[in-house]
N, C-alpha and C positions, 0 to 999 in steps of 0.2 A: 102310223099315218097311212090313210087310204087314198087311192086315186079319186080326184074330184069328178064332177060331172063332166062327160066328154065334150060338152058345149058350154064352157065356163062363161061366166057374165063378162061384159066388157071390162078390159083391163084398166081403162080410163076410171070407171065407176068403181071398181073393187079397189085399185091402188090408191086413187084420191081419198076414199073414205079411211082406208088403212093408214095412210100418211098422216091425215088430220088427227086421227084417234091416238097415233103413237107420238106425235109431236106434243100433244097435250099431256099424254101419260109421262112422257120424258120430263116435260117442265114440272109436272107435279111430283115426280120422283126426285128431282134435284136436290131438295133439302135433305132427304134421307140418304141419298148417295153422299152427299158431303159429309154427313154425320158419320157414315160408315168407312169413309176414306182412310182415317188413321189405321183402323183394323185391316183394311186392304193393304195398306203400306207394311204393316207389321208382319202379317200372316202371308203375304205374297200370294193371294188368291181372292177371287170374288166370294163374298159370303152367300150361303145358301138362301138367305132371306132376299137378296138381290136378284138372285137367278130365278127364284119362284115368282117374284113380281114380274121380271122379263118374260117368263113363259106364260103366266097367267094373263098377261096384257096382249099377248100375240107377237112380241117383238121378234122372236126367233122364226116366225112363219113370214115375216114381211118379205124377205127376198126369194123364198121358195115359190117356184112357178104355181099358177093357178091349177094346172091340171094334176098337180100333187097335193092339192089342199092348202096351198099358200095364198098369199096376197098378190105375189107378181109384181112387187112394188118397183118404182123407178129408182134410178141411181141418185137423182137429185133429193129424192125424199130420203133415202138412206143416209146421205150426207147430212141433211138437216137434223135427222133424228139423233145421228151419232154426236153432232155437235152439241145438242142440247143435254144429252147424257153426260158428255165429257165436262159440261160446265159443273156438274155434281162430282164426277171421278172420272177422269181420262182412261184409267185402266179398265173400267167397266165398259166404257164406249168402245175401247179397242177390242176387247174380248167379243163384245156383241157384233161388231163389224167383221171380224175375222171367222168367227164360228158361223155367222149368218151366211157369209160369202162361201165357205168352203162347204157347208151343208147344201147350199143351193147348187153348187157345182156338180154335187152327185147326180142332180137331175139333168143338166146340161151336158155333162162330160160322158156319163156312163150309159149304156143301153138301158131300156126301161126295166129289164131283168135285174140289173146291177142296182138301179135306184131303188127298185122295190125291196131289194135284200137290205138295203140301208134303213129306208123309210119304214119298213114294217117291223124292224128290230126293236123299235121302241115307240111309245106315244109322243115321246120328246126327243127324237134323234138329233144328235149334235156331232158335228165333225170339225176337227181342227186339221191344219195341213201345212205342208212345206212343199214348194216346187222343186227346190234343189234336187237335183238327181243324185243323191247320196245313198241310194239303195241299189243293189244288184238283184237282178231277176233272171231266173233260169227256166225255160220252158219245159214243163212236164206234162203229162196227160191230164187235161182239164183245167190246167192253170199254170202257175208259176211258183217256184220256190224262191223266197225272197229274204235277203239279208240286208240291214242297213241301219243307219243312225241319223235322224233328221232333227237338227237343232232348231232353235227359235220357233217352236210350234206353239204359237199363241193360243191360249185357251185349252191346252192340252189337259189340264187338270179337271176340266168339266166336260170332256168330249168322250163320247162313246166309240168314235171311229177316228182314225188318223189317215189323211191322204199324204202319199209320199212320192216324190219324184223318183223315177227308176231308169237305170240303164240295164237294157236287156243284153245278155252275153250269150255267146254260143258255147259249144263244149271245150273251146280252146280259150275261154274267158276274153274272146274279142267282142267289143261292142257291136251289136247288129241293129239296135233300135233304141228309142227312149220314149217313156211315157209316164203315166201315173198309176198308182194302186191304192185302193181303200182297204185299210185293215182295222179289225176290232181292237181296241187299246187292250183288251183282255189278252191278246196274242203276244204282246211285247211288254216293255218296261218303260216307264217314264222317269228319266233320270234328273234330278234336281240341279240343274246347271243355270237357271235363270236367277242369278244373284248379281243385280245390277243397281244402278243408282236411280234410274228412272223407269215408268211404267212397270213398277215392281209387282203390281197385282195381275199382271196378264198371264202369268204361269207359262212363259214362252220357253219351256224346258226341252229336253231333248228325248225323243221317242226312238227306243231301239227294238229291233226284232232280229232273231237268228234263225234262218232256214224255216220259215213259216210257209204254209201253202195258201195261196191267194187264188181264188178261182177266176177264170177268164172274165166272168161278168163284172168283177171288181177291178179289172185292169183295163187301161185304154191307152192306145199309142198316141203319142203327141199329135200325128197327122189326122187322127181320128176323133180327137177330143171334142169338137164341136159338130160332129156328123149327126148326132141325135137331133140336136137343135135345128140344124139346116133342113132335116127332113120333115119338120113341122109345118103345117100351113100357117099362113099369117094369122089367122084367127086364133090359133093355138099358141102362138109365140108370146112370150113376155119380154120385157126389156133385156133381161139377163140372157135370153136365148140369142139375141141379135148381136150382141156386143163382143168385139175381139177381147179375149181374155186379158192380154197384158196391159193395155191401157186402162181397161175397166179397174184392174186391180190397184194399179198406181193411183188412179183418181179417187177410188173408193177409200184409200187409206187416209185421205186428207181430212175427212169429217171430224175424228176426234181431236186433231191437232188444232184445227180452225177453232173448234168449241173451246179447248183449253186456253187458246190465246185469247179469245173473246172474254173468258172468265177473268184473266189477268187484267185486261183492259178495263172491265168493269170495277174491279177492286181497287185498281191504282187510281182510276178517276174519281171514285167515291172518296178514298183516302185523301185526294189532293184538296179536298174542301176543309179538311180537318187537321192537317198536320203541316208544320213548317218545313224549312230547309235549314239543316243544322249549320250553324256558324255564319248564316245569312239573316238579314232583317226582314225576312217575309214571315208574317203570321201565319199564312197558310200557302200552300204551293200554287194555287190558282192565282196568287198575286204575281207569280213570276211569269214573264213572257217566254223565258227559255223552257219552262216546264210545259207550258201550254203548247208551245210549238212542237215539242217533242211527243206530247200526247197525240196531237194532231197528226203528226207524221205517222206514228205508230198505228192509229186508227185507220189511216188511208192505206197503209201497207196490208193490214188484215183484211180490209175491204177489197183491196187489189187481188189478195190471194183467193177471196172467195169468187171475185169475177173470173179469174182464170179457171178454177175448179168447175164453176158453173157453166163456163163456156165449153169446157171439155166434157161435161156431163151432157149438155145439149148436143153436141156432136155425136157422142156415143149413143144417145137414145134416139135422137130424131132422124139424124142423117141415115142411120142404119135401117129406118123404117122402109126406106125406098132403095137400098142397096148396101153395098159394103164399103166401109171406109178406105180410102187409098193408103198406101204404105206411109205416105208423107204426113197424112193427117193423123194416123195412129201414132206415128212418132211425136207429132205435135202435142197430142193428149198426155203422152207420158211426160215430155219436158214441161208442160203446162203444170202437172203436179208437182214436179220437182222445184219449179220456179216458185210456185205457191208456198211450199214449205220453206224455201229460202227466205221470202218475204215475211213469213211468220216468225222465224228465228230472229231476223233483224228487229222485227217489232218488239217481241218479247224480250230480247235483251235490253233494249232501250227502256222498256216499262219497268224492268227490274232495276235499272239504274235510277229511274225516278223514284222507286219504292224505297231504295237506299239499302244499307247493309243489314238493317233489321229484318228486311224481308227474307233474308236468307237463315234465320233461326229456324230450328226444327219446329217450333211452335207456330210457324207462319205457314198457311196453306199456299202462299204464292211460290215459295220454293218447290213445293211438290209439283204444281202445275208446270213451273219452270223446267224442272228435271224431266218430267214427262215429255214436255215438247222436245227438249234436246235429245232425248233417247229415241222417241218415236219417229222423229223426222229424219233419223238416220237409217231408217229401213232400206235395204238393198234396192227396192223397187222406187225408191225416191231419191237416188243418187244423181244429183242435179248436173254436175260438171260432165260426167260421161253421157247424160242424156242430151246435153247441149251437143256434143259430137254426133250423137245418133241422128238428131234433128238436122244438124248442118249437112251430114252425108246424105240424108233423104232429100233435103230441099235442094241441094246442088246436084243430086243424082250421082253421087260418088260412091263406088264400090270398093270393098266390100262392106256390108253391113256388119256391126261389131257385136250384135246380140240377137238371139232368135226370139227374145221376148218383145216384139213389136206386133 
């Protein structure tokens, strides 16, 4: 991938066109994604046919800034596209979201030299990543010697690069700084640790390296991670360049979960016209006021989740056009994402009760969506109850803050 024209087209024109095209492409792919979903479940990875379709249609360029040849797409567009993909296969939507995010982070977090090293390494560069600082870095001439193991690296089976959180230590092994490093997958080993009940196809395995050299241009300290983006002119910036990382990441994770919930709602609602209620005198479920009430409540909960997520995306995109979000609003965006997935879980559980015990048969696609929602919504960046405390502290200006990721 090469650097784009130094005076790129309007972000509105480029991103709006890309969003519309990819939304249509995602809708068109849905039947094929659903057909491949059993293979994804069994093989615990995304098939090459799907990856080729995503690449050819430009999905993986969507979030990459225009200055690096991408579309510079907005967050709300990413959420809607991911939701459409998830209606066919939640694991595919999750992998696209995570790889898309981390690959774009290489442009916003690293210096141009570091970004070029990654984007010029392949015609289709893809990076997976884990922010948890479970790696150790020691400064040496020209870079760092890094060892570590990063679990839950979604998309690791398809990535060329891994971004890992690092603790920089001195000669006495005392921590002196914290940051991130990008490493070629070929420098380490991917351990098959993602053997779970949901989101099975995401390949969220553990990446391990032992005493590898990572050059300075591929390492960035936490305090510098958005320095490159801040140095850009307003004309050069894309949405991802302006947004604070932590709330952006929390909100961005919601797209696949919302899409999976909508798919469950669609299927349960359609079946309600055709099936009755065992041991009751209803020829079809839609004859029951109780079923209709529960369906209505579930639909409103999913709509409420969308409203929360879209409001957070609006603040992250639009408010940051004119300045930075306050600490309190950044905390709100994070808790909005947590609250949204809580609403989704409640709605999905209710819908599965309407669908009945048969929906948990292995032959039923509903149980796959249900498992994917239950697992994906437990991502650490969506931990609702601790996020309530974060927001309460921010709202009431109570110190100390309990996480650096705001």
